C-alpha positions in Angstrom: 98.9 209.9 174.7 97.4 206.4 174.7 94.2 205.8 172.9 92.4 203.3 175.3 90.4 200.5 174.0 86.7 201.2 174.6 84.1 198.7 175.5 80.6 198.8 176.8 79.9 197.6 180.3 77.4 195.0 178.9 80.1 193.5 176.7 82.9 193.1 179.3 82.6 189.3 179.2 83.9 189.3 175.6 87.3 190.4 176.9 88.0 187.3 178.9 91.1 185.5 177.7 92.3 188.4 175.5 95.2 190.8 175.7 93.5 194.1 176.2 96.3 196.5 175.2 99.4 198.4 176.2 99.8 201.8 177.8 102.2 204.6 176.8 105.7 204.7 178.2 106.2 206.8 181.4 109.5 207.9 182.9 110.0 207.2 186.5 112.0 210.2 187.7 113.5 210.9 191.1 110.8 213.5 192.0 108.1 210.8 191.7 110.2 208.4 193.8 110.8 211.1 196.5 107.0 212.0 196.6 106.2 208.3 197.0 108.7 208.1 199.8 107.1 211.1 201.5 103.6 209.6 201.1 104.5 206.2 202.5 107.3 206.9 204.9 109.6 204.5 203.0 112.9 206.5 202.8 115.2 203.6 202.3 118.5 204.9 200.8 118.2 202.7 197.7 115.3 204.9 196.6 116.1 208.4 197.9 119.8 208.8 198.5 121.0 209.4 195.0 124.7 209.8 195.8 124.9 206.6 197.9 122.7 204.5 195.6 124.8 205.7 192.6 128.0 204.7 194.3 126.9 201.3 195.6 124.2 200.2 193.0 124.7 202.4 189.9 121.7 204.6 190.8 118.6 204.7 192.8 115.6 202.4 192.1 111.9 203.0 192.4 109.9 201.4 195.2 108.2 198.1 194.2 104.9 199.5 195.7 105.3 202.7 193.6 105.3 200.5 190.5 102.2 198.7 191.8 100.5 202.0 192.5 100.8 203.0 188.9 98.3 200.3 187.8 95.2 202.5 187.9 96.8 205.4 186.0 98.3 203.1 183.4 95.2 200.9 183.2 93.1 204.0 182.2 95.4 204.3 179.2 94.7 200.7 178.2 90.9 200.3 178.7 87.9 202.6 179.1 84.6 200.9 180.0 81.6 202.9 179.0 78.5 202.9 181.0 80.2 202.4 184.4 78.7 204.2 187.4 81.6 203.3 189.7 84.5 201.0 190.1 86.1 199.5 193.2 89.6 198.2 193.6 89.0 194.7 195.1 92.6 193.7 195.4 95.5 191.9 193.8 96.6 188.3 193.5 100.1 186.9 192.9 101.9 190.2 193.0 105.6 189.7 192.1 108.3 192.4 191.8 110.4 190.6 189.1 112.9 193.4 188.3 114.2 196.7 189.7 113.1 199.9 188.1 116.1 202.3 187.9 115.2 205.9 188.3 115.1 207.5 184.9 113.8 204.4 183.1 110.5 204.2 181.3 107.7 201.7 182.2 104.4 200.7 180.6 101.5 198.4 181.3 100.5 195.4 179.3 97.1 194.0 180.3 95.3 190.7 179.6 91.8 190.1 180.9 91.8 186.8 182.7 88.1 186.7 183.7 84.8 188.6 184.1 82.3 187.3 186.6 79.1 188.5 188.3 79.9 189.9 191.8 77.8 191.9 194.3 75.5 193.3 191.7 78.4 194.3 189.4 81.1 192.6 187.3 84.4 191.5 188.7 87.3 191.7 186.3 90.6 190.0 186.9 93.4 191.4 184.8 96.9 190.1 184.4 99.1 193.3 184.7 102.6 193.3 183.5 104.7 196.4 184.0 107.5 196.4 181.4 110.7 198.3 181.5 111.9 199.8 178.3 115.0 197.9 177.0 114.7 195.1 179.5 113.5 191.5 178.9 112.2 190.9 182.4 109.3 193.1 183.6 109.3 195.1 186.8 106.0 193.6 188.0 103.5 190.9 187.3 100.3 190.8 189.2 96.6 189.9 188.9 94.6 193.0 189.7 90.9 192.7 190.6 88.3 195.4 190.1 84.5 195.3 190.5 82.7 197.6 188.1 79.0 198.6 188.3 76.9 199.7 185.4 
């Protein structure tokens, strides 16, 4: 289990420009892909038809948006901000799905803090999120995620 980096809310600005850390590896299994398909209604065969995907592509792949949806879970393994009363997902910038995630592969998050600025009575953090695939040079996802935290 990851041991997240801990920082006080008052000290968030000190993270700007730094790599924050890396999560544990997590296996993307077919059950997770199927549950995501059910939740979103995206049942494209490349994700859920194991037989056809194996025959035509070597195996099924995870949804790109499934990979993106892992950021909160993986991010909690990277950084814990102490003294926060609530946090709000403000959005993402420059989301790119740069590689397919084959079902059965492992992914992890590498985060860098790009900026921390005052926003709406809280602090807006912009993080560079890179979801790496074990054994692959090219990551699955690169995005700038934005969160507003309140202390």
